[in-house]
C-alpha angles and dihedrals in degrees: 000000000000092000094060100035099080097052091049092052092048092048090050093051093047091050092049093048091049091049091050092048091049092049091046091053092046092050091053096043130041123196113216113174109307092340125089109202117206092181124032133138118245125228109273092011118159113212112202112246124239128223090280089056092248136110128213114227113204121200115186141149149123144249136201092205114104126222103053117128103190147334120243133195129204112201117204127193112203088342094306117116110252108171144349123222135177136190128199119243108231115199122203130210090276092056096253112140119205133189138178128191129174129193132166138225134197125250098242142116092282134100126229129205131191131210113195118198133185116215125211117132087323134027115253123193107231101179143343117211119190146187095029117162140173125226146102134322133219137177126217122188142151134101131309097313091056090056103034082215087296083276101154128110101178119104140175131208092240098046110091139180137176135224127359144290110245127228123286094034097311096308100112129085118287123247103231089211091066097097106131130124120232145163112277115272098017110141111303090000097088124157094179130237095287093045092050092049090052090052093048095047093047092050089052092048100041103032092226133102120252142199122221121189112197108204095170117135127191127254090017127152128204086256089060090052092049095055109115123169102222096205090046114019091180092060109164092210098070134051097243091050092047090053093046092048091058092046091050094046090049090057092240104117094112096035109055107122103191141010119214119202126189110172141112105101091102091060090044091056093044099255094110137041142214099007091182096056094043093047090053089053093050089047091053091047092053092051088055099046101032103043097177099046108140107185142015122204118200126191118220105228124239131254103276134185108259113111102237136097091231091094090057091047093050089047093053092050091049088051092052096046094101089057091053101039118034092205095056128092121186129206131195126237102189110117096028112152121263099020114174099180097278111015136032141232119258091264090056094059090046088052092053091048091055093047095049093044091063090058092050092045091052092050098044110015105039095248105195102197098069102137109136096347090133125082107253109255125198112245102174140358118198143155113258092229142343091285087074092209096120130048124202120207112198118200131186117310110266097026116133100209123207120206107209130233121236110302128220110202092173138005111288090010120107128180128192118202092224088072091058093064107089120193109205086348094302126122124210097054097103119078100183144330146206139188126238115181106298093352139084116204115202122200107214132212095253128308115339133200099191117134100192135052131203125194117203126005122291088236143339115224124221111264095035112129089240094049122154099035108235101154173181103275141176105245139171128238091275092052098251109150120235118246116258115242135202129210093345108182117252119218134180122252119262120237119276111252120238102229123200126190124195137164111274133194125280096031094303140124120233117215122193139178141166120260116267118222116248092009116146093189146330134248115214121194133183138203121194123210091259096047129086099199136048117251129202111265101172147344109219135192125248094262094058117109099160142034132192111216105208094174102058094099111134135082136295127016128336117209123205133187132188136193133181120231142188134165096277104035148344140209111309088220138020126252109234136207138167135206140173112259115245109251126217113193094191141353103306119248113255118246094242089186089067111019146331126224117204148219095024116198092035128198123228112273092024120121117245114223124204109192124187124209090225133016107279138183124217140074131305118201132187109212128188127222091271092059093254118143106232096175135012134186134184113213128198116201093328134149098205144034127183135205129195115226098193096119097037124119120218116278144074123321133177132227110207122191119189121186131177095276105013144037133199132187126196132185125230132185122225110203 
């Protein structure tokens, strides 16, 4: 047996390699009659669009048959002739004629087709390719909740996919010959209910077609998704390689905009290990193989049944991913419709597809209605004061948090959200709670000494009267459920600053305060007389104890508020101050003894000149009405500085000169 084993293995390897080479050559070249095409669109192909929202379509090939003069291409848009092209056939000394033609199509909700003819004495149709589009590409992968069991029959003419789902829910080896484009959810080309909803929503929001390749495979762990064969990344024997092979053969390697990952249940029910380490490996692999990948979207898994804290640990890391990786956004799944303890009904996957599509549309398609589309994420938890009888939970800025009523998951079963907050892992320490803007304030049962906080149970076993876990949840005004969190550190509120405001020099207001112990910085906000809400004025470091507001010019009162912050907590309340806004009745006379600014007022696109009476050294800054420096110059013994106003909007701006011993600020008007 041992004697014959090695030759058989070698023969098998050689045969497999030969087959792969043959298939690779065939996938790149297509023989149609006497013509061998090296470049030719496929039916239903999506070409990735460029920055001009177009795609170039190359058609090229050769023939060894003599007598042809040229090859022509008719391009149709929605079955209407759009353009006609032709390329000369150039024969070499061996009698091989070659041609190359290139056209372009727009990324739009329209389909293009191409008729390719060869011309000798007569015109002969070589091939007719149809339903070609240009648009964007995405990848979705994970375990069973990423696929929804590929149980979706709907399709759409502008939703595309590439390659096939292998047997046993995409877990078996990939056939390298499966390299055809198709509409999403045609037989064996499933993208799943969530994937299809993402596609539909993005088409509606962007106005361009898209391709989604769902590489999810069932029963997978993060370790499975992190397996990359270094010598052959597109290895057809593992899930990552199968996914990458489809992306490469689709010609999308450099064009995938975003990667969507929904996985973690395997680790939560103890069939995977070290989600954090394996996710980092997968992330590094993606950066190698998809060089232009812009965003990753990761779902936080739900509360499932297996009795271990691992699920809660995985969930918390998934919540914190955006803090660790600037190109990752996370989204919560708790509270998704139709939850059975592990999977979801069809409407639940559709719901998650809609919710995720809003994040993608904001990142890539300038979605305007973005208020509360994110899952609320805990930023800090801290006792309000040294009594430790109140706990403040601070969520993302702008979130409008909703504290839920009592929840009845089943008849005769009632749950109160207060019992789902666990201090040092213990329930029963919270008496009540309420929401205020982006905060939750918990009233505690007496003084507490806990230093960690959990939200939602680690797991909920089958047979429990609350199983499966369907609520209650902290949400925002849009209904997005807050991320669960595990062992979040609890701090103590910093002191509230005492803020003072007084008239300053140069039409400014001077703000001052005393240093707050343990503060890592300060947040200063302002509200003018004509405004209804406070707006950020400045973020200041821990050594700051004053600030000069140079942009408060107006009329009426100006209100300020200040809080101290650090990584664990912040001031429980703001320090407030009020001052009269400096009033300018007309464009202020320029201090000719120091410098002139002209023209003033200035029209857009005009140059702004700052001319000094004598040569000076220092810095000259151009500041907008929000106090932001838009341009800054350092001058050395100069009599003039200039600024370009091309990109300015109308309004007041400030020229600030600061020398070694003096500083002056002057206001200008851009019309």
